N, C-alpha and C positions, 0 to 999 in steps of 0.2 A: 126222680127225673123232673119233678116239679121244682126241685131244689136247683137242679142244673139250668132250668130254664129262666128262673129267677136271677140266677148269677149271670147268665149270658145276657139278659135284658139289661141288668144293671151294668155290665160291661159296655154294652151298646149305647146306652145312655150317657156313660161318661165319655166315651169316644165322641159321641155326637155333641156333647157339651163342649169338648176341647176344640173341635173342628169349628166352632162358631167363634172363639176367641181369635183375635187377631194378633200376632206377634209383631211388635214394634221394634225395628233393631234399635240398639243405641251405639253411641261411641263413633258415630259416622263422621267422616271428615266434612267440614263446611265447604259449600261450593265456593271456590275463590271468585273475587271481584277483579275481573280484568280491567285495567285502565284503558279509557277511551283512547283510541289513536289520534295523535296530534298532528293533523294534516295543515301544512302551512297553505296560506292562500298565495295563489299564483300572482306574480306581479303583472301591472297592465303593460301594454305595449309601449315601447319608448323608442321612437324613431330618432336616428342620429346619423349624421354624415361621418363615416370613418375615414374617407379618403376622397380627395377632389384633386386632380392632376390636369395640368396642361399638356395635351398631346401634341398640338401643334396650333399656330396661328400664321395664317397667310393674309398678306395685305395686297389688294390690287389698288395701285395707285391710279389707274384709268377710271375705274368705277368707284373709288373711295369705300371699299368693302373688305372689312375683316372677315375671313372664315376661320373661325375658331373651333378646334375639337377638344373637348375634355372628357375625362374619365370621371365617373361619380359612383361611390360605393355607399349605400345606404344600409344600415343595420337596425334590426329590431331588437334592442338590448333587453326587452321585457320578456316575460314567459308566456304571455297570451299573445295570439296573433293579431297583427294590426290589419285592419281593414284597408281597403284601396283608399288613396287619398292623392293629394297634388302638392307639387312643388313648383319653385320658380327659380331661375337662373338670373341673378342681377349683374349688372354691369354699371361701373362708375368710372369716369375718366376725370381728368382735373377740373373739368366744368360741371361735375355731378350729373352726367348723362344718366338717364335711366331708360328702360324700355328700349335698348337699341338693337334687338334681334328681330329680324323680319319673318323668321320661321318659328319663332316661340311666342306664343300668347302668354298671359298672366299665369296660366295655370296649366302645368304639365301632368299627366297622369302617372301614379305609381301603383303598380299591382298591390294587393295585399301580401305581406310578409310574415312568414310564421315566427314565433318566438325564437330567439337566438339565431335566426338566420340573416343572411345579407343578400343582397343583390348589387351588381355592378353593371353599369352600361356606360356606352361612350354616347356623347352628344356632339352634333355638328351644329354650331351656332353661326348663322349667316346674319352679319349685320345689316341694318337698314342704311341705304347709301348715305354715306358721310355722317352718320348719326353720333359716331364717336369722333370727337374733335381733336383727340391728341393721339400720339402714338403710344403712349403708355396708358393702361386701364387696368382696373381690377375686376374679378369675378368672384362670386360666391353663390351658394345654393341655400335655400330656406325651405325647409321640409313642412308638410302639414299646414300650408299657409291659409287654409280655409278652417282650421281646427276642428276637422272631423274625426281625428282619432283622439280619444281620451287617454292620455298618456301618464305615466308615473312621474315623468319629468318633461314638463312643457318648455323648459328653458333651454334645451340643447339641440334645438331644431336647424339652427344655422351652421353652415359650414366655415372652415377656415377661409380666409380671403387669399386667392391667388393673384399674382400680378402678372400681367401680359405686357410684352414689349419692352422690358427693361433692358 
């Protein structure tokens, strides 16, 4: 019986000794290193006139006033939103007359425009009496005239010129 007790105690010691050893697995796959995603930077706002059209021009010879309606489309060709800014509509006749509109100051407000979006609006321009000295004159719009918008391209803020009274 003593002998059995010794064998049992020996077995228990062996088992207890094996339970203390940590088994380290081998030949495990190495954790893969995934590449960092390359996220391109979004482009700055880029305001541009994509369309300017003459809708009508009416001249009142008694008052000497042109009432001119144009359509203007402004696009933000960038990806980031453009904050609110200002534009102006310029007039030039053969005598280089500027500031001919009585209902337009030097700055016209444009609401903010999301990246890739456009806005189109019609504007009725009323001439200061007899400010335009000829029957033919040119109009164009200039965006972001106060340089409030940091754009990816600052050189494309002017519209094509439209001729009135030809």
